[in-house]
C-alpha positions as semicolon CSV with decimal commas, in nm:
position;residue;x (nm);y (nm);z (nm)
1;X;0,013;0,008;0,019
2;X;0,164;0,349;-0,066
3;X;0,074;0,671;0,081
4;X;0,145;1,026;0,045
5;X;0,372;1,240;0,243
6;X;0,170;1,567;0,385
7;X;0,491;1,722;0,502
8;X;0,757;1,853;0,222
9;X;1,102;1,756;0,261
10;X;1,170;2,126;0,357
11;X;0,939;2,113;0,680
12;X;1,101;1,768;0,747
13;X;1,412;1,914;0,785
14;X;1,354;2,176;1,014
15;X;1,129;1,938;1,250
16;X;1,403;1,686;1,239
17;X;1,675;2,003;1,294
18;X;1,849;1,931;1,636
19;X;1,722;2,295;1,762
20;X;1,352;2,193;1,677
21;X;1,348;1,788;1,768
22;X;1,502;1,776;2,129
23;X;1,665;1,391;2,195
24;X;1,557;1,269;2,567
25;X;1,845;0,984;2,598
26;X;1,757;0,711;2,872
27;X;2,000;0,516;3,010
28;X;2,310;0,465;2,812
29;X;2,480;0,113;2,716
30;X;2,786;0,143;2,952
31;X;2,552;0,314;3,244
32;X;2,705;0,210;3,570
33;X;2,351;0,156;3,668
34;X;2,334;-0,160;3,462
35;X;2,687;-0,272;3,547
36;X;2,620;-0,270;3,908
37;X;2,298;-0,486;3,843
38;X;2,327;-0,903;3,974
39;X;2,406;-1,124;3,639
40;X;2,002;-1,226;3,670
41;X;1,872;-0,906;3,655
42;X;2,064;-0,792;3,345
43;X;1,914;-1,143;3,195
44;X;1,564;-1,033;3,354
45;X;1,637;-0,672;3,191
46;X;1,697;-0,762;2,871
47;X;1,342;-0,988;2,823
48;X;1,171;-0,695;2,981
49;X;1,289;-0,444;2,748
50;X;1,191;-0,696;2,438
51;X;0,860;-0,762;2,614
52;X;0,829;-0,336;2,590
53;X;0,881;-0,328;2,247
54;X;0,561;-0,515;2,181
55;X;0,348;-0,219;2,357
56;X;0,444;-0,036;2,070
57;X;0,255;-0,230;1,818
58;X;-0,057;-0,228;2,046
59;X;-0,027;0,126;2,084
60;X;0,012;0,214;1,709
61;X;-0,279;-0,028;1,699
62;X;-0,514;0,159;1,926
63;X;-0,373;0,501;1,817
64;X;-0,485;0,469;1,435
65;X;-0,571;0,239;1,160
66;X;-0,318;0,358;0,970
67;X;-0,073;0,374;1,194
68;X;0,105;0,033;1,083
69;X;0,053;0,012;0,741
70;X;0,203;0,350;0,701
71;X;0,499;0,255;0,900
72;X;0,529;-0,045;0,645
73;X;0,541;0,218;0,346
74;X;0,787;0,427;0,529
75;X;1,039;0,116;0,576
76;X;1,005;0,034;0,205
77;X;1,073;0,417;0,094
78;X;1,338;0,436;0,327
79;X;1,519;0,128;0,224
80;X;1,494;0,291;-0,176
81;X;1,679;0,561;-0,017
82;X;1,376;0,815;-0,012
83;X;1,494;1,135;0,209
84;X;1,100;1,227;0,265
85;X;1,069;0,920;0,369
86;X;1,334;0,852;0,651
87;X;1,290;1,211;0,813
88;X;0,903;1,127;0,819
89;X;1,020;0,827;0,989
90;X;1,186;1,014;1,262
91;X;0,919;1,219;1,348
92;X;0,695;0,885;1,337
93;X;0,918;0,701;1,580
94;X;0,870;1,055;1,799
95;X;0,551;1,105;1,827
96;X;0,467;0,710;1,751
97;X;0,206;0,730;1,507
98;X;0,112;0,932;1,201
99;X;-0,101;1,189;1,402
100;X;0,064;1,398;1,711
101;X;0,084;1,739;1,839
102;X;0,366;1,975;1,910
103;X;0,481;2,208;2,177
104;X;0,277;2,471;1,989
105;X;0,005;2,291;2,048
106;X;0,008;2,249;1,631
107;X;-0,123;1,905;1,482
108;X;0,154;1,705;1,308
109;X;0,012;1,527;1,053
110;X;0,266;1,302;0,877
111;X;0,026;1,147;0,604
112;X;-0,177;1,319;0,323
113;X;-0,538;1,286;0,387
114;X;-0,482;1,161;0,755
115;X;-0,738;1,271;1,034
116;X;-0,790;1,261;1,408
117;X;-1,089;1,085;1,540
118;X;-1,201;1,114;1,903
119;X;-1,242;0,736;1,936
120;X;-0,887;0,680;1,787
121;X;-0,871;0,327;1,697
122;X;-1,067;0,250;1,990
123;X;-1,379;0,258;1,773
124;X;-1,432;0,266;1,392
125;X;-1,285;0,580;1,226
126;X;-1,619;0,682;1,083
127;X;-1,858;0,641;1,377
128;X;-1,975;1,011;1,511
129;X;-2,035;1,136;1,855
130;X;-2,437;1,167;1,735
131;X;-2,455;0,778;1,545
132;X;-2,226;0,628;1,842
133;X;-2,484;0,768;2,122
134;X;-2,821;0,624;1,882
135;X;-2,681;0,303;1,842
136;X;-2,583;0,286;2,256
137;X;-2,969;0,364;2,286
138;X;-3,105;0,108;2,023
139;X;-2,884;-0,126;2,197
140;X;-2,985;-0,045;2,556
141;X;-3,397;-0,052;2,460
142;X;-3,334;-0,398;2,309
143;X;-3,217;-0,541;2,621
144;X;-2,856;-0,567;2,510
145;X;-2,731;-0,412;2,827
146;X;-2,407;-0,634;2,916
147;X;-2,255;-0,512;2,560
148;X;-2,351;-0,211;2,597
149;X;-2,170;-0,271;2,896
150;X;-1,834;-0,421;2,753
151;X;-1,887;-0,140;2,495
152;X;-1,822;0,167;2,699
153;X;-1,559;-0,067;2,908
154;X;-1,213;0,067;2,942
155;X;-1,046;-0,264;2,787
156;X;-1,246;-0,308;2,479
157;X;-1,173;-0,236;2,139
158;X;-1,534;-0,171;1,954
159;X;-1,624;-0,256;1,594
160;X;-1,938;-0,247;1,379
161;X;-2,155;-0,566;1,379
162;X;-2,404;-0,457;1,114
163;X;-2,608;-0,187;1,277
164;X;-2,466;-0,246;1,597
165;X;-2,140;-0,218;1,754
166;X;-1,949;-0,535;1,903
167;X;-1,697;-0,488;2,220
168;X;-1,369;-0,738;2,170
169;X;-1,164;-0,784;2,512
170;X;-0,790;-0,657;2,457
171;X;-0,655;-0,989;2,559
172;X;-0,865;-1,091;2,216
173;X;-0,755;-0,838;2,025
174;X;-0,396;-0,819;2,073
175;X;-0,359;-1,182;2,174
176;X;-0,064;-1,215;1,977
177;X;0,101;-0,924;2,138
178;X;-0,022;-0,985;2,501
179;X;0,112;-1,354;2,425
180;X;0,467;-1,222;2,340
181;X;0,481;-1,001;2,618
182;X;0,361;-1,310;2,869
183;X;0,663;-1,501;2,742
184;X;0,885;-1,256;2,789
185;X;0,782;-1,180;3,166
186;X;0,774;-1,545;3,258
187;X;1,136;-1,579;3,138
188;X;1,233;-1,256;3,320
189;X;1,100;-1,431;3,652
190;X;1,323;-1,725;3,581
191;X;1,675;-1,493;3,637
192;X;1,531;-1,213;3,854
193;X;1,659;-1,203;4,197
194;X;1,370;-1,040;4,363
195;X;1,127;-1,274;4,483
196;X;0,820;-1,019;4,498
197;X;0,916;-0,912;4,182
198;X;0,906;-1,224;4,032
199;X;0,516;-1,292;4,180
200;X;0,452;-0,979;4,006
201;X;0,560;-1,072;3,657
202;X;0,393;-1,410;3,688
203;X;0,049;-1,231;3,802
204;X;0,101;-0,996;3,521
205;X;0,151;-1,261;3,223
206;X;-0,132;-1,460;3,362
207;X;-0,338;-1,152;3,317
208;X;-0,221;-1,103;2,944
209;X;-0,352;-1,429;2,865
210;X;-0,714;-1,423;2,967
211;X;-1,001;-1,218;2,930
212;X;-1,045;-1,236;3,296
213;X;-1,001;-0,848;3,499
214;X;-0,978;-1,023;3,792
215;X;-0,630;-1,141;3,742
216;X;-0,557;-0,782;3,614
217;X;-0,627;-0,661;3,952
218;X;-0,420;-0,909;4,133
219;X;-0,143;-0,836;3,904
220;X;-0,227;-0,442;3,992
221;X;-0,205;-0,505;4,372
222;X;0,095;-0,743;4,387
223;X;0,293;-0,439;4,135
224;X;0,143;-0,188;4,419
225;X;0,351;-0,341;4,688
226;X;0,674;-0,363;4,501
227;X;0,955;-0,168;4,724
228;X;1,261;-0,363;4,726
229;X;1,311;-0,431;4,376
230;X;1,580;-0,367;4,189
231;X;1,394;-0,355;3,864
232;X;1,095;-0,150;3,754
233;X;0,841;-0,283;3,480
234;X;0,505;-0,144;3,449
235;X;0,220;-0,200;3,177
236;X;0,028;0,132;3,237
237;X;-0,319;0,171;3,125
238;X;-0,411;0,586;3,122
239;X;-0,718;0,696;2,932
240;X;-0,614;1,049;2,820
241;X;-0,627;0,963;2,419
242;X;-1,041;0,828;2,438
243;X;-1,228;1,155;2,379
244;X;-1,522;0,978;2,260
245;X;-1,666;0,737;2,560
246;X;-1,659;1,013;2,815
247;X;-1,916;1,247;2,553
248;X;-2,208;0,965;2,634
249;X;-2,297;1,131;2,900
250;X;-2,350;1,455;2,779
251;X;-2,707;1,333;2,538
252;X;-2,972;1,396;2,859
253;X;-3,151;1,062;2,763
254;X;-2,888;0,830;2,697
255;X;-2,743;0,928;3,070
256;X;-3,072;0,812;3,205
257;X;-3,072;0,506;3,041
258;X;-2,688;0,434;3,115
259;X;-2,790;0,542;3,490
260;X;-3,084;0,287;3,503
261;X;-2,910;0,032;3,373
262;X;-2,590;0,085;3,618
263;X;-2,356;0,137;3,306
264;X;-2,093;0,346;3,403
265;X;-1,886;0,435;3,089
266;X;-1,527;0,454;3,155
267;X;-1,272;0,541;2,900
268;X;-1,042;0,343;2,698
269;X;-0,697;0,248;2,831
270;X;-0,406;0,309;2,605
271;X;-0,116;0,042;2,698
272;X;0,232;0,172;2,750
273;X;0,539;0,026;2,925
274;X;0,799;0,153;3,138
275;X;1,132;-0,058;3,164
276;X;1,359;0,075;3,447
277;X;1,620;0,023;3,703
278;X;1,508;0,124;4,072
279;X;1,770;0,432;4,237
280;X;1,810;0,357;4,571
281;X;1,923;0,691;4,654
282;X;1,599;0,875;4,515
283;X;1,382;0,620;4,642
284;X;1,474;0,661;4,976
285;X;1,453;1,023;4,940
286;X;1,123;0,981;4,804
287;X;0,984;0,746;5,099
288;X;1,092;1,010;5,369
289;X;0,735;1,192;5,241
290;X;0,548;0,878;5,281
291;X;0,471;0,916;5,639
292;X;0,337;1,253;5,574
293;X;0,105;1,098;5,335
294;X;-0,193;1,078;5,637
295;X;-0,078;1,464;5,740
296;X;-0,176;1,558;5,389
297;X;-0,518;1,382;5,387
298;X;-0,619;1,528;5,669
299;X;-0,518;1,851;5,521
300;X;-0,712;1,836;5,224
301;X;-1,070;2,058;5,183
302;X;-1,353;1,948;5,275
303;X;-1,200;1,564;5,358
304;X;-1,510;1,492;5,590
305;X;-1,719;1,494;5,267
306;X;-1,543;1,158;5,115
307;X;-1,358;0,858;5,123
308;X;-0,949;0,879;5,010
309;X;-0,737;0,636;4,924
310;X;-0,495;0,728;5,183
311;X;-0,652;0,720;5,533
312;X;-0,573;0,951;5,811
313;X;-0,398;0,697;6,007
314;X;-0,077;0,543;5,924
315;X;-0,117;0,405;5,573
316;X;0,108;0,134;5,383
317;X;-0,060;0,103;5,072
318;X;0,125;0,347;4,869
319;X;0,497;0,266;4,705
320;X;0,746;0,454;4,565
321;X;1,021;0,447;4,359
322;X;1,244;0,675;4,182
323;X;1,381;0,485;3,868
324;X;1,651;0,521;3,606
325;X;1,469;0,477;3,289
326;X;1,563;0,222;2,996
327;X;1,304;0,183;2,794
328;X;0,937;0,335;2,757
329;X;0,730;0,208;2,515
330;X;0,352;0,256;2,363
331;X;0,206;0,503;2,528
332;X;0,494;0,574;2,806
333;X;0,704;0,647;2,515
334;X;0,475;0,895;2,248
335;X;0,638;1,212;2,281
336;X;0,328;1,459;2,158
337;X;0,398;1,793;2,290
338;X;0,552;1,654;2,640
339;X;0,668;1,356;2,798
340;X;0,524;1,197;3,141
341;X;0,798;1,254;3,439
342;X;0,570;1,074;3,693
343;X;0,280;0,865;3,763
344;X;0,054;0,767;4,040
345;X;-0,077;0,417;3,937
346;X;-0,354;0,268;3,928
347;X;-0,623;0,480;3,839
348;X;-0,945;0,508;4,042
349;X;-1,118;0,310;3,760
350;X;-0,916;0,033;3,839
351;X;-1,050;-0,318;4,002
352;X;-0,752;-0,388;4,199
353;X;-0,829;-0,101;4,447
354;X;-1,145;-0,246;4,551
355;X;-0,967;-0,570;4,629
356;X;-0,791;-0,372;4,886
357;X;-0,450;-0,299;4,634
358;X;-0,303;0,035;4,723
359;X;-0,135;0,300;4,469
360;X;0,253;0,336;4,353
361;X;0,435;0,634;4,214
362;X;0,740;0,623;4,008
363;X;0,943;0,876;3,900
364;X;1,126;0,898;3,558
365;X;1,445;1,038;3,677
366;X;1,588;1,068;3,309
367;X;1,307;1,294;3,221
368;X;1,334;1,536;3,489
369;X;1,733;1,569;3,487
370;X;1,819;1,713;3,171
371;X;2,154;1,903;3,291
372;X;2,299;1,894;2,923
373;X;2,440;2,270;2,821
374;X;2,177;2,263;2,597
375;X;1,871;2,225;2,839
376;X;2,087;2,461;3,127
377;X;2,143;2,752;2,803
378;X;1,763;2,737;2,726
379;X;1,661;2,731;3,106
380;X;1,901;3,046;3,148
381;X;1,680;3,209;2,841
382;X;1,371;3,153;2,961
383;X;1,432;3,296;3,319
384;X;1,632;3,616;3,183
385;X;1,311;3,689;2,928
386;X;1,065;3,613;3,106
387;X;1,075;3,589;3,510
388;X;1,144;3,927;3,722
389;X;1,509;3,931;3,801
390;X;1,454;3,956;4,160
391;X;1,345;3,588;4,187
392;X;1,585;3,420;3,989
393;X;1,760;3,318;4,287
394;X;1,428;3,102;4,381
395;X;1,417;2,931;4,075
396;X;1,542;2,619;4,127
397;X;1,492;2,278;3,845
398;X;1,526;2,033;4,157
399;X;1,235;2,216;4,302
400;X;1,002;2,103;4,021
401;X;1,075;1,770;4,121
402;X;0,970;1,858;4,485
403;X;0,660;1,959;4,351
404;X;0,577;1,672;4,119
405;X;0,611;1,444;4,439
406;X;0,352;1,634;4,580
407;X;0,165;1,640;4,283
408;X;0,166;1,270;4,237
409;X;0,091;1,212;4,628
410;X;-0,240;1,437;4,567
411;X;-0,337;1,173;4,306
412;X;-0,403;0,958;4,628
413;X;-0,604;1,190;4,779
414;X;-0,966;1,388;4,724
415;X;-1,284;1,164;4,630
416;X;-1,134;0,822;4,515
417;X;-1,507;0,769;4,311
418;X;-1,729;0,917;4,127
419;X;-1,512;1,145;3,900
420;X;-1,649;0,949;3,585
421;X;-1,941;1,174;3,564
422;X;-1,717;1,397;3,477
423;X;-1,718;1,247;3,106
424;X;-1,445;1,453;2,910
425;X;-1,296;1,666;3,154
426;X;-1,228;1,399;3,427
427;X;-0,886;1,392;3,355
428;X;-0,827;1,790;3,329
429;X;-1,026;1,862;3,681
430;X;-0,807;1,537;3,863
431;X;-0,474;1,707;3,724
432;X;-0,552;2,053;3,830
433;X;-0,664;1,876;4,188
434;X;-0,272;1,764;4,209
435;X;-0,115;2,045;4,131
436;X;-0,339;2,278;4,335
437;X;-0,274;2,015;4,647
438;X;0,086;2,003;4,570
439;X;0,099;2,348;4,652
440;X;-0,174;2,390;4,900
441;X;-0,020;2,151;5,106
442;X;0,303;2,352;5,138
443;X;0,258;2,528;5,472
444;X;0,185;2,183;5,650
445;X;0,448;2,009;5,539
446;X;0,722;2,296;5,576
447;X;0,603;2,323;5,940
448;X;0,663;1,939;5,940
449;X;1,005;1,974;5,863
450;X;0,972;1,791;5,488
451;X;1,050;2,137;5,356
452;X;1,264;2,434;5,482
453;X;1,088;2,831;5,415
454;X;1,387;2,856;5,129
455;X;1,259;2,528;4,975
456;X;0,890;2,629;4,986
457;X;0,956;2,948;4,837
458;X;1,163;2,762;4,561
459;X;0,893;2,526;4,496
460;X;0,615;2,793;4,457
461;X;0,852;3,060;4,221
462;X;0,989;2,758;4,023
463;X;0,581;2,659;3,978
464;X;0,480;3,019;3,884
465;X;0,767;3,056;3,639
466;X;0,679;2,714;3,485
467;X;0,298;2,776;3,483
468;X;0,321;2,954;3,076
469;X;0,287;2,755;2,771
470;X;0,449;2,855;2,374
471;X;0,056;2,844;2,281
472;X;-0,297;2,775;2,365
473;X;-0,354;2,399;2,390
474;X;-0,633;2,175;2,287
475;X;-0,915;2,056;2,519
476;X;-0,781;1,727;2,451
477;X;-0,454;1,795;2,621
478;X;-0,574;1,765;2,985
479;X;-0,222;1,831;3,134
480;X;-0,165;2,163;2,917
481;X;-0,517;2,271;2,956
482;X;-0,512;2,275;3,304
483;X;-0,182;2,453;3,295
484;X;-0,362;2,802;3,170
485;X;-0,619;2,749;3,370
486;X;-0,380;2,783;3,662
487;X;-0,221;3,053;3,497
488;X;-0,570;3,242;3,473
489;X;-0,660;3,180;3,798
490;X;-0,339;3,298;3,984
491;X;-0,349;3,596;3,767
492;X;-0,739;3,661;3,885
493;X;-0,640;3,631;4,258
494;X;-0,338;3,855;4,244
495;X;-0,086;3,581;4,317
496;X;0,039;3,620;3,972
497;X;0,140;3,968;3,756
498;X;0,243;3,992;3,405
499;X;0,368;4,355;3,315
500;X;0,352;4,516;2,986
501;X;0,667;4,349;2,890
502;X;0,566;3,992;2,950
503;X;0,764;3,934;3,257
504;X;0,657;3,731;3,533
505;X;0,634;3,837;3,889
506;X;0,521;3,626;4,152
507;X;0,361;3,747;4,477
508;X;0,520;3,484;4,683
509;X;0,220;3,524;4,994
510;X;-0,065;3,481;4,784
511;X;0,042;3,145;4,633
512;X;-0,078;2,893;4,891
513;X;-0,377;3,119;4,954
514;X;-0,446;3,081;4,581
515;X;-0,388;2,730;4,540
516;X;-0,637;2,593;4,840
517;X;-0,890;2,863;4,711
518;X;-0,884;2,631;4,398
519;X;-0,856;2,317;4,515
520;X;-1,175;2,350;4,719
521;X;-1,340;2,454;4,415
522;X;-1,189;2,145;4,236
523;X;-1,304;1,954;4,515
524;X;-1,681;2,062;4,510
525;X;-1,670;2,009;4,143
526;X;-1,550;1,640;4,185
527;X;-1,843;1,583;4,456
528;X;-2,067;1,711;4,240
529;X;-2,040;1,423;3,983
530;X;-2,222;1,634;3,765
531;X;-2,096;1,687;3,376
532;X;-2,267;2,044;3,348
533;X;-2,069;2,144;3,669
534;X;-1,732;1,984;3,551
535;X;-1,792;2,196;3,212
536;X;-1,885;2,509;3,400
537;X;-1,552;2,512;3,568
538;X;-1,322;2,415;3,233
539;X;-1,490;2,750;3,056
540;X;-1,474;2,936;3,371
541;X;-1,068;2,924;3,398
542;X;-0,953;2,788;3,066
543;X;-0,898;3,139;2,907
544;X;-0,626;3,254;2,694
545;X;-0,585;3,616;2,780
546;X;-0,326;3,895;2,621
547;X;-0,143;3,871;2,938
548;X;-0,073;3,489;2,912
549;X;-0,009;3,550;2,513
550;X;0,256;3,789;2,617
551;X;0,452;3,549;2,786
552;X;0,385;3,260;2,493
553;X;0,513;3,488;2,244
554;X;0,844;3,548;2,419
555;X;0,896;3,160;2,483
556;X;0,855;3,111;2,120
557;X;1,105;3,360;2,057
558;X;1,379;3,229;2,251
559;X;1,317;2,826;2,256
560;X;1,258;2,681;1,885
561;X;1,202;2,334;1,989
562;X;0,890;2,194;1,844
563;X;0,887;1,802;1,895
564;X;1,090;1,561;2,136
565;X;1,177;1,253;2,094
566;X;1,297;0,938;2,357
567;X;1,620;0,769;2,250
568;X;1,704;0,416;2,423
569;X;2,043;0,311;2,374
570;X;2,076;0,067;2,679
571;X;1,751;-0,087;2,581
572;X;1,835;-0,113;2,192
573;X;2,149;-0,284;2,286
574;X;1,979;-0,521;2,477
575;X;1,729;-0,620;2,213
576;X;1,975;-0,661;1,950
C-alpha cells in the first residue's frame, strides 16, 4: 500500500533539526546503574525490554488504523533511499503515530489525508458522536445491556456489527502481542533476583493471557506493593487519548438509560510499558515523604465529605520508586507535546483498588534531570526573558521535582470515586487537583519539616515561572489545559502578575492561599458528580488572555523546539 507524505522535505528537515527536535536520552549502553546489577537481573532486563517493544505495536493499533500500514510504507521507501521517508519516519517514531501534536499545540500530520478521530482506533474511525449515541440507545432499549457495558469498558476495542457495535477484550484483540509479552515476562521471572518482583511478573503474564479483569487486579495489587525490587516493569493503562467514551453522558436521554441500567462509561486504556532500574538513593528520598501522607490527607479541603485512598491513620498502601529509565514504549514513549515525568497508578477506575490494592508512584529520573549544556542554556534564556530578576534566586529545577512528588501523592487524596461522571473533563480536573494540592499542602509539610522555608519559596516560584505555555492547547491535552487554567486563576487572584513587557512577577505570600481556594473548588466539582458543573469549571478558567499570550510570544522567541524524541541506547543494545 502506498501513501502520500503530508509534510514537505523542507518542513521535515526543519522539524528534525536538533534545534526543533529535542532528544531525551535514557540509560546508555555502558551505564553504571546497569553494570552494578546482578547477572540474573541483567538477563531479566533484556527480556523486559523485549516485552516493552511489543507495546509499540499495540499502541499504534489503538491510536490509528493506518499507523502500521504507513510505517511499512516508510520502511520500504527508506530502504530505497527516499529522504522524505527517512525524515518522516524520525517524526513518526518520536510521536509514535501518523498524527501527533507539537509543543505549540499544532497538529503534526505525517500522512496526507489522515484525520484525527475522537475515538482513536478504539472505535470505528467513521463513528460520529451522534451515531454512537443513537446506536447505544437502541441497544439498551433492545435489552443488550451486557454488550453496552463491554462497549463502554476501558479494556475493549469496538467494531461495527451490522447496525450495532460489538466489543472485543484486549486479550482477544491483541492476543499475539499480549502472548509475546507474557512469554518474555515468564522468562524474566526465571532469572530476576527479587522474589516479589518475580511473583508480580507471573501474575502479569497470566493477566495478559486471559479475558479476566480480576487477574489484572491481582497483578496491579502485587505491583503496587513492590518496594525493594531492583528492577521496575510497568504496564500502564491511562485514558487521556480516548475522547469519545466520556461524551455519552452529554446526551440526557442516554445518560438516564445508562444510570437506570447501572452502566458506568469508562474511557479506553492506552497501553504503555516502562522498564527501568530502581535508584536506591532517589527512592529513599521519596520514602521520607511517605509518612506524611496521613497528614496531607487530613489537610485536604472538605475531607469529611468523601473517602480517600489514603486514610488519616498510618498508611501502608502506597509505594514509591525513583527509576533510571531503560525503556519507554507505547503510550509511555509517545512524545506528543511533552512526556510524562512521573505516574501514580493504578487509577481509580481499576479493579485492584476495590480488592485492597494500593497505589505506586514511579518517577522518571532521565526525563526530569536534563542538565545538558543546551538544556541549561534554554532555562537561562527563559528566566532572563520572562521572570522578574529579583526572583531568579528562588528558581531551582530540583524544586520542580519536589513539586511533582506532591502532585503524584495528591492523586491518592481527594474523592476516590465518582469522577467518571465528569466525562471528557475528568482528567483535566484531576490533574488540576494534583497540582493545586501539591501547592496547597506546602505549609503543613514545611511545618512538619519536609521542606525548609527557603525550599517552599523555591517550589512556589519555580511553579509560577513554569506555569506558561508556548501556545493555547486543545481540550484533549489535559495536562496543558490545566496549566492555562492555573495561570489564569493565579493572575486573577493577584498571586501572579504580568507586566506590559511580558515579564512574570510572583507574590509568594498569595500563592498558597490561591492554590487552596482553587483546590477547594475542584473538589466541590468532583463531589458534584455533575458533567455540567465540570464543563462550567473548565470554561470559567480555561482562558487565553493577552497577558498569558504575551509570555507565550516570548517563549516562542527564545525556544525553537517543536517536538521531542525518546532515545533508549541500553534497551536497543539489549534487544539486538
